[in-house]
N, C-alpha and C positions, 0 to 999 in steps of 0.2 A: 413668469418673472420678466422676460424680455419684452413682452407686450406692454406690461405695466411700466417699465422703465422707458419705453418709447413714448408712451402716453405722457409721462411726467416731462421727459425732455422736449416733447413737442410743445408743452405749455411754458415750461420754465427755462429752457435753453440747455445747452451742453456743458456749460462751465462747471467744473467740479466743485462740489460742496466741501467746505473746510471743517465745519462744526455742526453737529446736530444738537438740538435742544428739545427735551420733552418738558412741557410746561404742566405744573400742578395748579391746584386751585388758587385763584386770585392773580394769575399771571397771564390769563388768556389775551389781554389787551397787547402784550408785547409782540404777539404775532402780527398784529395790525400796524406795528412800526416798521415792519420789514419792507424794504423797497423791492418788490418782486411780485410773484404770482401765488395766489391762494387756490388750493384744490380741495374740494370737500371730500372727506374719507368716503362718502357714498359714491363718488365718481371713480374710486380706485378699487378695482376688484380684489377682493381678499382682505381689504383693510378692516379693522375691527369697528364695530358700531360706536364704542366709546360713549356709552349712554349716560354717564354720570353727570348731574346737574353741576354747574360751575366750570365744566370743561367746554372747549370749542373744537369740535372735531374736524380740523382742517390741517392739511400739509401746506406750509408756506416756505417758498424757496426764493431767496434773493439776498440783498445785502443789508447787513445790520452792523453799524459802527465800522464798516470798512471790511467785514469778514462776510464771506459767502456762507450762508447758513440754511439748514433745513429745520424748520420749527414745527414740531408736532403739537398742535393746540389741544390735543386730548389724548388720553391713554386709556387702554382697556385694562381693567383690574381683574384679578383672579376671581374675585367674588361675583363678578357679573356673569361669568359663564362656567366657572370651574376649570378654566384652561390657563395654567401658568404660562403657556407659549403664545398667548394672545397677541403679544407685541413682536413676535418673531419677524413676521413679513415686513412690517415697517422698518425694523432695524436692518433686515437684509437689503431693503431698498436703499437706506441711508449709506450702508457701506458700499453698494453698487454705484451710488452717485459720487463716490470718491472720499467720503468723510473718513477721518482717522480718529476723531474724538467725539465724545458724547457727553453732554451735561444734562443731568437730570434734576428736576426740582419736585418737591412734594410738600404737602401739608402734614404735620406731625404733632403728636403730644409729647410734652416734655416730661422726663423722668428725673430731672435734675433741678434741685432747688437753685434759684437764682438765674434760671434760664426760662423766663416765662413767655406768655403770648406776645407776638410781635418781634421776637428775637429770631436769629438766623443760626443754623447749626451746619457746618461743613462735615460731611461724612468722612471719617477716618477709616471706617470698617463697618461691617454689619453682622447681625446675628439672624440667620434664617429660622426664626422661631416657629414658622408654620411647617417646616420640614418638607415642603413642596419644591420641586425643581423643574424648570422649563426644558431641561436636557434629558429628562427621562424619555426613553424611546429613540433617542438618536442612535443610528446603527453603527457608528464607527468609534474608534478610540479617541477621535476628537472631542467626545463628550467629557473626557476627564480634564476639565479646565482647571488650571492653577489659579486659585482665587487669593493668593498671598498678597498680590498687588492690585486687588480689585479697584481700589480708588487711587488713580495714578498720582504719584507723589509730586511730580512737576506741575500738573494741572492744580493740585491742591495748593501748592505754594504760589502759583500765579493768581489764583482766586483769592488767596489770603492777602497778597499784595494789593489786588484791586479793591478789596474791602478796606484795607488800611488807607489807601489813597482817597477813597470816598468818605472817610470818617465813620464807616459802618463797623459795628462790633460783629465779628464772625466767630461764634464759639466752634468748637471741634468736638466731635463725639462719635459714639457707635449708635447705629440705627437698627432697631429690631423690626423685622417684617412679621406682621400679624395678618392673617389672611382676611379678616373681616367677613361680612359687612357689619357685624355687631361689634361694638367697642369692647375693649378688654375689661376684665373684672379687676377689682382692686388686688386680689390674690395673684392674678397673672402679672400685674404691674410690679408687685413686690418681688415676684420671681425674676422678672426681667432686670430689675435693679440689682438683684444678687448676681445675675450673670454678667453684668457689666454694661447694660444698655443705658444710653443717655436720651434717647428719643424712640417713639414707636409710631408705626404708620402701616398703611395697607397697600404700598406699592413699592416701586423703585428696585427692589432686590431681584425680582425675576428679569427685569430689564438689564441690570448690570450683569447678571450671569450670561444673559444672551449676548450682551455687548462684548464681554471678554471672549466669549465662544467665537464671535465673528471678528475678533482681532482689533476691536475699538478700545482706545484709552478712555476711561470713564471718571467722572467726578460727579458729585451730587450735593445738593444743598437743601436742607429742610427749612420750611417756614414754620415756626412754632405757633400753633393756633390755640393750644389749651394745655393745662397741666393734666397729666394722665389720671385715670380713674383712681380715686381714694387719695389724691394729693392735694385736692381743693374741694370747695363746696359747689363749684359750677356744674351745671347739668350738661353732660356731653350729648351733641347732636350734630348731624350734618349741617344743619342750618347754622349752628354756632361756628362750625368750622368755616363755612362760606362767609360769614360775617366777619370773622377775625383774620382770614388769609390776606385780605388786601393790606393790612397793617404792616406786616413783614414783607409783602410782596413789593411794596414801594421802595424799600431798602435793597431787596434782592435785585430789582431791575437795575439799580445803580451799579450793583456789583458786576452783574452779567455785561452790562454795556461797557464798563471799564475793562473788563477781561477781554472782550471782543475787539476793543480799540487799541490793544497794546501793540499791535503790528507784528 
């Protein structure tokens, strides 16, 4: 860990990071807007491969809208390796670099009529529908993390204010984590709606659990790319997700920039 931090600081400098960003599909270009240094995951021992098309596996550290950020241009998903702890080392690095807060973005399917492709949803809570947990195997009682405040109330309010200032509609709802990589069945979607879910996706939840374990304040926003299985006639595919993600991502970028520039 110390060697890894030395490598990063030698490239990016010693100034502490304020905010970490994990970018989902359609937002990779935001990392290119950071005035700083980009380091390929391949050059960071222990970092995940993050091999999903549509992601840009680089750690970018520098200034964005006046805030010192660490931007993760790609994430490792559970379905790539069967390991829900895949993002633990990157988040440990983020915390060691001084960050106190983490904003996560993702592409998700909507379970709510009236919240269609191109819309944004601020996560108020989540349902771990997969039943998997990245803290399984942690040896101490620190593994018993309180998830009551998983999505920080103050960060959510500030993101909502940022969206309002930009004229962007920001829905609020509950996100369900489905392990993937296959999409959900219509019966599973019906079950998730009964359970109180508003959107479904294949990421974010393990990272939020890890973030809270590490003492990071967390917030997350979904870009809606499709209606979930059985809710429309569209054919679900990863290509469809990649095609639709930029529509919401353009609005999400405005929200994130306004949030970071608030001072």
